[in-house]
Each structure stands twice: as C-alpha cells, then as structure tokens.
N, C-alpha and C positions, 0 to 999 in steps of 0.2 A: 514506378514505385505503388505497390496499393498503398493505400490509406487505412489508418486504425481510427475505430469512433469508440470513443467512451460513452457508456451509458450504465446505468445505476443496474447491480446486479439482480436478479430475478431468480426463483428458485430454478427455474428452467435453464438459463444461462449455465448455474453452479452446477446443476446434474452435466451437463452436456462438458463443461471443464474436468469437473472430479470424479465424475460416475457416480458410483453408487456409496460413495466414502462419506463417513457422516461431517458433517460441516459445521462447526459454531455459530453463535448466534453473530451477524456480522453486517455491519455496513460496509456494503463494495464498491467498488467499480471494475467494470469490466471490460476490457479491450478487444472488442470484435475487428475483426478481417475478413472480409468476403462473406460476412455472415455466420464465422467461427469464432468463438473466444477462445483468443490467445494469450491471456495475460488477464489477474486479478490483482488489484491490491484494495487493502480496506482496514477499518477500524473493528477488532474485538474488543469488548467492553470488560474491564475487570472490576473487581472490588475498587472501595474508595476514590470516585472521582478519575480513576485512569482509563485508558484505553492501548492496545496494543497494535503499532501501526505494522502490517506485512505487506508483502510481495510476493505473488508466486507466477513466473516465468523463466524463461531460461534470457540467457545474457546476452543472446542475441538480439531477441527481441527490445531489450531496455537499449539498445546500441541501435537499433533500425530506429526506433519511434521513441527519442530520446525527449521531445517535447510534449510529448503525450505523458509519457512519465512524469515528468515534471506537475504538468497540468494536473495530473490526478492526485498526485501527492500533493498541489495545494488545495485543491478539493478537499481533500481528506482532514488536512491540518485546518482549513477553515471551518471545518465542522465540527473538530473538536474543541477549537477554539470559541466557539460560539456557544457550546455547552460546557465550558469551563472545564475541559479533561485535560489533566500531564498527559502524554502521549511518550509510550516507551517504544522500544525499538531494538533490533540487534544488529549488526554488521556484520555481514561475510568478512572472512578475514583479507581485506585488500583496501588499499588507498581509496579508491575511485568510491565505493559503497560509502566509507567513513566519510571522506570529502561530502558525499552527497546528503549525507544526515546533517553534518555540520552547516551546510548552506543554507537550511533551512530551519537552522536555529536550534537542533539537539547538541547536548551537551554529552560528554562522555561520562559513564559512571563505572564504578569498579568491573573488572572482567571486561565483557564484550557486550553491555548493554548501554544505551544512550539513551535519554530522557529529554522532551523538550515540554517545559513547565508550561501551564496555562498561563496567560495573563493576569 
C-alpha cells in the first residue's frame, strides 16, 4: 500500500486537484500520494467567527487512509480552536459520516448541519 502525505495546501496543489475552478479562500490540507493530490480537507472562513469544515475526496480514499483522515481533521479543528472559531459541517446522509463528526464533538443542528462550538 502506498502512503499518503499530509501537506498544507498551496495554490499549485489546489490547481492540480481542482483544475481552473474558482476556489474559495481556505486553510486546507492536501493528501498527496506519489506526488499527486488525492484529497483535500479544509476550513472556509464564514462571517461571525465561524468556519465551514469540508473534505473533498472519494469514499475509497477515506477508507484507505482512515488514520490520515483523522489526523487531517484534528489538525483543522485544532487550528479553529486556537482561533476561537465555531466550526460548522454538513454530513452525507449516512451513519458513518455522522458518527465521524460526533466523534470530534460536533452536535447535530436543524437539518443536516452540525456544529462544534469553540471553547
């Protein structure tokens, strides 16, 4: 099995992953396998001291690199905590995604949203 490396996102890595699509201002971590970006997770700043947590990869990558997924999430949530941001996220309609967010202290809101309050 190849290893994945977690690195801070750069404009070059984001372009390699997304192409020319417009990318919001974000703090992100990129999962790189054999020099190729295969996954991105990040925080997009929102008004009012909040950030939106997102990940962009296919389910197979999350399964293959479960430990890296947890590490990237912890890194992003630590950053948000240090900055005093509440973090919001949306869950896919499956129990695994919901359990994942709840494991990190997210609470269910109305609809499909979750929030992790800053301490």
